[in-house]
N, C-alpha and C positions, 0 to 999 in steps of 0.2 A: 464114848460118843454115841449120840442118838439122833433121831430124826429132827429134833429141835435144834441140835447143834448144826446139822446140815442146813436148816432153814436160815440160821443166823449167818453162816458162812456164805451161803448163796447171796444173801443180801449184801455182804461185804464185797463179793465178786461183782455184783451188779453196780455197786457204787464205783468200783475201780474202773469199770468200763466207761463210766460217765466222763472221766478225765483223760481217757486214752488219747494220746497225741499232744498233751499239754505239759507233761512232766519231764520229758527227756532232757538230759541223759539219765535221769532217775527213773525207776520203774513206777508204774501207776498202781497204787495200793488202796484198798478199802478196809475200814475198821468199824466194828460194831461192839458197843459196850452193853452187857446184859447183866441184870441182877434180879433175882427172884422171878425169872421168866418174863421180865419186862425190858424192853430196849430203852436204855437211858440216853444214849447219844451215838452219833455216827461221825465218821471222818473220812476224808479222801485226801490223798497226797496233793499238795498244791504245786504250782510251777516252781522251777528252781529258785531257791532262796526262801520259799515258803515252808510251812511246817509239813511234816510227814503225817500220814493218816492217823497214827496212834496218838500223836500229840494234838492233832486237830480234834479228835474225839474226846480226849481226856481233859483238855483245857476247858471244856464246857461244864465240867462237873467239880463240885466241892469234894473235899476229902471224905466227908461223911457219906456222900452219895456214891463215890467210887469204891470205897473200902469194901472188900469182899466180893467185888463184881468179877465177871468173866469178860475177857477181851478176845474177840474173834478178828483175826487179821490175815490178809491174803498172802503176805510175805513176811519173812522173819524180821523182827524189829532190829533196827540198826543199833550198834553199840559203840560207835565212834563219832567224834566231832567232825562235822563238815561245815556246811553253811548253816546248819541248825544243830542243836544239842542232840545227844543220843536219845532214841525213843525208849531204850531200856531204863533210862534214868527216870523218866516221868512215870513209867509203869510201876516201878518200885515205889516212888514217892506217893503215888495215888493208891498204894496198898491193894493193887489188883491181886486176886486170889488165884486166878486160872487164866492161862493164855493158850488159845487154840490157833495154831499157825497152819496155813494151807501148804506153803512150800518154803524151803530154806532159800536164803539169798545166795546166789552163786558168786557174789563179790567177795574176794579174799579178805577184804577189810571187815566183812560182816559174817560170812558163812560159818555157822555153828557157834560163833562167839556170843551172839545174843542169847541163845539157849542156855549156855553155860552160866552167864551172868544172872539170868532170871531164875534158874534152878538154885544157884547159890544163895539167892535172896529168899528161898523157900516158896517160890511160886510154882504151882503145878503147870507143866508145859506139855502140850500134845501137838504132834506134827503130822501132816499128811492128809487132813480132811479136805477133799476136793482139790488135791494138789495138782492133778492133771489140768484142771480148768484154770488154776492160778498160773501155771506155767504157760498156758496158751495165751493168756492175756498179755504176759510180758515175754513172749517168745523172742521179740527183737532185743530186749534188754539182756536176756540170758545168752543169746547168740553173740551180742557185742562184748559182753564181759568175758566170755570164754574164748572168742576168737579175735577180738579187737578189730573186727570189721563189721559194717552194717549188715543186717538181714536184707537180702535183695528180693524184691517182689517184681516180677515181670508182668505187665498188663497190656492187653491189646483188645480191640474190638474188631470183629470180623463178620463178613457175610457168610451165608451157608455154603458158598462155594469158595471160602477161604481167602477173601480179599479184604484188606484193611482200608483200601482207598481205590479210587478209579485211576486209570493210567495217567491222568493229568494231575494226580495228587489230591483231588477233592475227596473229603471224607465226612462232610457235614450233611446230615447226620446219619451214620450207619446204624447206630443203636437208638433206643427210645429214651425218654426222659428219665425213667426209673433207673436204667443202667447207668446213665450219666450221674445221677444223684449218688449211687453207690460208689462210683469212681471218686467222687469228691469226699465221701466218708473215708475211703482208703487213703486218699491224699492227706486228709486231716490227721490220720493216725500215723503218718510218716514224718520223718525229720527232713528228708530231702526228696526232690523229684528230678528225674533225668530225662532229657530228650536230646535229639540231634539238632543241628543248625537248620536242617531242611524244614523240620516241624515249626521252628521259629519263623523261618522265611515264609512258609505257606500260610500259617494260621495267625501269626503275631499274638500268641497267647500270653496271659499273665502267669499261668501255672501256679496259682494259689488254690486253696481249698475254700469252697463257698458252700456253706450249709445255712439252714434257716437260722437267722439272727446270730450266726457265728462265721467268722472268717479266720483263716490262718495263712500266714506267709511262710513258706518253706524255703530252705536253701535250694535254689534252682541250679542244676548242674547241666551245662550245655556242652555236648560233644561236638567240637568244632576244630578239627585238625589244622585247617588252613586259615581260620579266622574269617569265615564268610557270613557270620551272623550280621544282619543289617544293624548298623550302629544307631539307627533311629527307631528300632523295634522297642516294644514296651520293656522287655527284659533287659535290654542293653542301656536304656535311658531312664528307667525309674530309679527310685531311691531304696529299693529292696535288694536283699542279698542275692548274688548270682556268681557262680564259679564257671569260668570258661576254660574248657580243657582243650589245649592246643598242642600241636607238634612244634617243638622249638625250631626245627630245621625247615618247616613249611610255612609257618605263620608270618605275616607281614608285620614289621615293626610299627607301622602306622596304626594297625588295628590294636596292637598291644598298648600303644601309647594312649589311644582314645579310651579304651576300656579301663585301663589302670588309673586314669584321672577322674573316673566317675565314682560317685559314693556307693559303697557297699559292693563294689565289683572287684573280683580277683581273677588272676590268670594262674592256671595250673599247667606247667610244662611237662609234656611227655617227651623225654629225650631219646627214646629208642628209635632204631631204624624203621622205615616203612611208614605206611599211612595209618594203620590201625592203632588205636589207643590200647595200651596195656591196662586192662581193667583191674587186674589183681593189685597192681601198684596203686591205682587210683582209689580203690576201696580201702587199702591200708591207710592212705592219706586221710580219707574221709573219716575213718574210724578213730585214728589216733590224734590227728591234728584238729579235726572239726567236731569230734565227739558225736558223729552221726550214728545212731543205732539202727535206723531203718531207711532204706533207699527204695523209692517207688519209680520204676522204669516204665515210662509210657511210650517209648518209641523215638523215632520211627523205625522202619523196617531195618535199616542199616545198624542202628544201635542194638535192637533186639537180636538181630542176627549175630552181632559180635559177641553178645553174652553167651549164646549157645555155642558158637565156634570156640570160645575160650573156656567152656565148661564151667560157667559161673552163673549162679542163680539159685534161690532157695524155694521160692513159691511162684506160681503163675495163676493169673486170673484172666479168663477168656470170656468175653461178652459176645455171644452169637446173635446176630440180627436175623429176622425172618425174611430174608431177601437174597436174590441172586443178582450179580452185576456182570457176570461174564469176565471179560478181560480187566485186569487190575493189578494192584501191588500186593505181593506176598508179605505176611507179617515178619518174615525172617530172611531178609536179603543176604545172599552170600553164604548161608548155612546149608550144608548138604551132608548126607551120609551115603556110603556106598552100598549098604544093604539095609533092608527093612529092619532086620534084627538089631541093627545098631542105632535105631531111632531112640531119642530120649523119651522116657516114660514119666508119667505123673502118678504118684502114689497118693493114698488117702483122699481120693477124689470125692468132691461134693458137688451137687448140682442143684440149682435153684431156678425156678421159673420166674421171670420178671415180666409179667404180662405177656407180650408176644416176643420177648427175648429170652435167652437162656444164659445163665452164668455157670461156668464150669471152673472149679479151682481146686488146687491141690499142691503137693510138694514135688519138686523136680527130683528125679532119681537118676544120679549120674553113674550108677552101676560100678562104683569103685569099692 
């Protein structure tokens, strides 16, 4: 492998990022076909039911064009029939001479099998070029395949004195427009978004992702043990998907009946004792039954606090505003530690300046 190979693979990775958030539960993959140091075609995995990146790229070429070419792809080509035919099949049909793969697919249906098939067909196969970057793009997919639960990202906005809202619940707007745009990018790259019923009651949000000339409707998960979400709120009354998480022994049957009779609305029952939702069981349900690979948790403070209390979460994004407000609401209601040394730490910290705001993000370290 050489610098030219890295250039082509970087291009494939950039292509993959373009479709991030549109291919779930499949990974987002980019492919580049090269022959005689010229790029012949490119491909990106399409939404479920559409072609994968390799087939997208190779379908554009005749056999005479593709024969003897090299294929750079960010994830191991699939070798099984799903909604689309195996990508190994068209690679062989198009007489590709060399395949450079950034990372192996963790899916047991694929992992390593694509390599074996390609090698048996006499194709030169290389693995690992920019593999770390490839795994970062599909961190949620790798996590979901290996653990069968979604990758959980906690997000909150805060003032410099640690408040996410005023005492009356008002939080518009703590952060600037740039911070809010990045929040919508993070939403767009996620499968589901979670808030508590108080957030719905106070803000009446849509909880979709709104980008320039692009919108995305996520599965909206509302933590609402007693069924207090206003039934005339946008989330409860529109025609988009929403999952209301309630306590079976606490919720009123009138609320359940109203929500259940509305389009695209579902009730998830938590049957355990107490008021707090068992998040571990909920994540298993989202991963296995809903095929949610990534969950974006936006609050409020009670929901965020529950994740820390239950030791659940993979990443955190903190948007810091350039202001003080004095008295207000903490981002993590009900969470506390007895000693400073027991505090939850963040690893692999990255910091970005967003005009007069600061974004801090990293991985949660549960010290286990």
